[in-house]
N, C-alpha and C positions, 0 to 999 in steps of 0.2 A: 507531424513532428512527434518524436518520442521523448517523453519526460520520465526520467528515472527518479523515484522517490524511495529513499531508504530511511527508515526511522527505527530508533531504539524505543523499547517500552519505557514509560515513566517508572519511577521507583515503586509505584503502586500498581504496576501493570498486571501482575498475577491476579490481584483482587478484581480488577476491571474485566480481565478475560474470564473470570469465574462467573460473571454476571451474564446469565443466559440471554436476558433481554437486550443488553448492549450488543452482544456478539451476534445475535439473530438479526438485529437491526443493521449491523455492519454487513452481514452476509447478504441481506436483502438489498442493501444499497449497492454493493458490488454487482450482484446479479442483475439489477435493474440498469446498470451502466456497462454491461459487457461490450457494447459497441465501441467504447473508448479504452477499455482495459486490454492491454496486450499480454500482461502477466500480473498475477497477484499471488502473494503467498507470505507465510510466516517465516521469520528467521528463527533458528533454533540452536541450542547448544549441541555439542558433539554427541550427547546422549540421544539425539534425534527426537526428543519429546519436549524438553523445556523451551517454551517460546520466549524469545527475547526481543522481538521486533518484527518489522514487516518490510516488504518490498513491493513496489508497484511500478509498472511500466505503462504509461498512458499515451494514447494517441490523441493529443490535443494541440491546438494551434500555438498557444502562448504559455509562458511560465505562469502568468496570472490565472489562466484557465486551470492549470495543474494545481496551483495553490488553492484555488477556490474548490476544486473537486476534493482535494485532501481535507480542507477545512470543513466541508459539508458532511464528511463521513461521520456517522454516529459514534464510531470508536474514537475518533479524534475529538469530537464534542464531549465525550465522556471522560476525556483526560488520559487516554491510553498512551498517547504519543509523548516521547521524550525528545532527545536530540534527533533532528531530522535534516536531511540534505535533499535538495531538489536540483537535478542537473539535466541539461539537455543531452540526449544520447543520440549519436549517429550510428545506428545499427549496421554492422557489416553482414552479420548472419542473424536472421530472425526466423524462428519456427523452422529451423534447419534449412532455410532457403537463403541464398546469397542475395543481398539487397543491392540495388543500383546506387 
């Protein structure tokens, strides 16, 4: 099942993103879990540089699994996340392929 997680950065997000230790731990966490990550990336302003949030698409069985995955992310634990929405997604096209 595909779970879409969209989160805005907390008000102190820029400072947390500037912490190389936090962001390296976040990157290692995502790399270690590539088997369940269908898509991961930062959301940015139209200047294409200023990071404002993140998006994840996870292949996990339940919403609880998605919530746990997100909560265990070192960036989440460090307080990077602000307003967050988790929704089940029924992909029609994924990785340029039509899904059944």
